[in-house]
N, C-alpha and C positions, 0 to 999 in steps of 0.2 A: 271378690272372696267372701264365702259365706262358712261361718264356724259352724261346728258339728255339736249336738248334743245326743247322745245316745242313751236312752233309758232302760234300767231294768231293776226292777223291784222300787220304782219311785226315786230311784238315785242315778246320777249321771256315771257311767263306766265306759270304758273303751275296752274291746278285744283286741285279739291278734287274728289275723286270716279270718276273722267270722267266726273264730273257735270260740263256743261260749264258756268252755271250760278255762278259757285263760282271759275272765273278767279281772279288771282293775276300777275300783271305786274310787272318783275323783272329784265328787261333790255330793252331798245329803240333799242338798236344798237346789233343785234344777233351776228354779226361777232364779237364783241369787247369781247362779252362773251366766244366765240369759242376761242378766241385769249388766254386768260384767262386761260382757260383749257388746252390748248396746253403748256402753261409755266408751266403748274402745272404737266407735265408729260403725259397726255392723249394721246392715238396714235389713238382712233377710238371716235368717237362723234355721238351720237344716236338723229337725229333730226325728229321730228313727227310735220307735216302740219294738224294743228288740224283744222284749217278751209277747206283745201281739205278733210281731213277726212269724213266730214259732207256734202259737196259738192258734191263728187264723181270723182273729179278730181284735179292736185296741184293748188294750189293758191299763196302760198308764196315763188314764185321762184325767185324773186330778193333778199330775205333773204337767201334761199338755196345757190344762186349762190355767195353771200358775204361770208358765211360761207364756203364754197368749196375752197376758195382764201385764207384763211388762212393757212400759211405753217406749215408743219409737222404733220399734223394729217387727218386722212380719216374720212371720212363721210358717213354714212348709214341714210337714208331718209324713212320714213313710212308715210302714210294718202293721202288717195285718188289717189292712184296709181292703177287703174284699167281696163287700157291698153297697151297693149304694145307700141304705140306711146308715151305714157303718160312716161313710163317706160324709153323709149330709149330718150326722152326728159330730165328728171333729170339725166341720167347716162352722156349725152352730157355735161351738166353743170359743172359734176366734181365730182357727187355721185359715192361713191364707190360700197356700196350695196345696194338694195333697198329692203325695208320691206313691204312684201303683206299680209294685214290682211283679208279684207272684199274678197278678190276676192279667197283667200285660201279657201274659203268656199263656194261661189257663183259662181266661174269661175275656176273650177281645171285645167281646159285644159288651160288656161291662163298662169298658175303659169308652167304647163309641157313645153309650149312653150317659156316662159321666162327663165327657165332653159335651154331650148337648145341654144336658141340664144344668153345667157348671163351667161355663165359657170361660177360657184364658186362666181354670183353676186347676187344671189337672197335669199333671208331668209323669213321666215314667223313669222308673229308677231300674236302670239295666247294669246287674253284677255279673261278670263274668272270672271265670278261671281258666286258665291256659287255654282261651278262646271259647269257651263254651259258658252260656247264660245259666247261673245258678237261680233258684227262687226256694222261696219258703224257709227265709232265715240263712239262705245260702246252703243247705244241708241236701236240695235236690237239685240233679242234672237234669237238662232239656233237650238236649241234642242240636240246639240252636246256637247260630251264631249271634254276639250282639249287633251287626250290621241289620240281619234278618230282622231280629225282634223291632230294632228303631224302624226300621221301613213300615212295618206293618202299624206301630202305634203312630207313626204319622200318618197314615192314611185314614186311622180312626179319628184322628183330629187334634192328637199330643203334638205340641210345637217344641217343647224342650225337654228332653232326656238327660238323665244324670248317672254317668256310665262310671262302674267301680271295677278296678283291676282287683279282685278279693285277693290274690296272691301277695300285693302290695299293702294291702290295707292293715294300718296300725306297725308296719314294720319299718320307715322311714328309708325305703330304699329309691324314691323318686316316684312322681307322678306319672303316668302313663299319657302324657300330653299328645305322642304322636298318634295313639291308638283313638283317643279320643278323636281326634283332627280326622282321623282316617274315615270314622263313623258318620262324624259330622258331613264329610264331603260326599260319602257315597250314600247316606239316606237324606241328605238334604233338610236334615233338623239340627237347631242348634243343641248343644252339647255342654254339660257341666262335666268337669273331669273330678275323680276322687281317689283316695286310696294310695297311701305312699309317700303322701307330701312330708319333707321334712326341711326345706329351707326355704330362703326366698327365690331361690333357682328355678323352684319347682312352679312357684307362682308365675315367675316373669316368664316359664317357658309355657305355660298355659296362657299369656296373654298373647306369646309372639307368635302359637299356633293357631289363633284366631277364635280360641274358644268362647263361649259364653261365661264363664267361670269356673270357679276352682273350690272345692269344699275340704276346709281343714281340720280335722281333728285332734289326733293325739300329740301331733307338733305343739299344738297351743297348751295342752294339758302337761306335757312333759317339759314345758320351758325351752323349746328349742326353738319358737318361733313367737314372735310378740303379733298380736293380730294388728294392732296400730301400724306396726312396718309392713304387715302384709297387706294392708288394704293401702298404704302409699306405694306400695311397689306394683301395686294394680293399676296405679293411677299414672304411673310414669310415662313419659312421651315413647 
């Protein structure tokens, strides 16, 4: 179970269906929220620089650096990472894994080179709406399916992808564990599911589907789910 922190203007926010007009601010100090997640038992935090995703380069670097200083938890970061220089910059801040989304579609060579230079530290975010992969902060279509992109990045050297059903994100409609498992089976790469998590049933569904993990965001912020309970559910036999 991987709790999520979405950053905009240096604050912790959540969106609905990736729509920037639906922003809700949940915390002014992202590092405090990260420390709270660490106390609840999180080992990895999924951080998204929403401003960076739109701009095309990392924006919320101070907030990312502060989160990375929280002891006992690793950080993965996505949003605006489209050059090797920017990837190197955030890894130097203490980020453990980078999550490449737009670059995985538009610049596959970058993904290959990043995998060579930083082995084991490159992941791919695959965000889809109605089966089509979206990029640039979920605003641009690609004409590609999630399975097709997953196969491409696996060939480039990526061993784990994070799949989000954009239409479910922030809506509490249930995670697409079945779709994530299909990508995992057809592309032969580990998949973490994201988007729509509403209850412990979603955590259990991802575990039952054999997925590598599940990212939980708004359900934690709205009090529908306690992180410690979700982590416990993920460890059930």
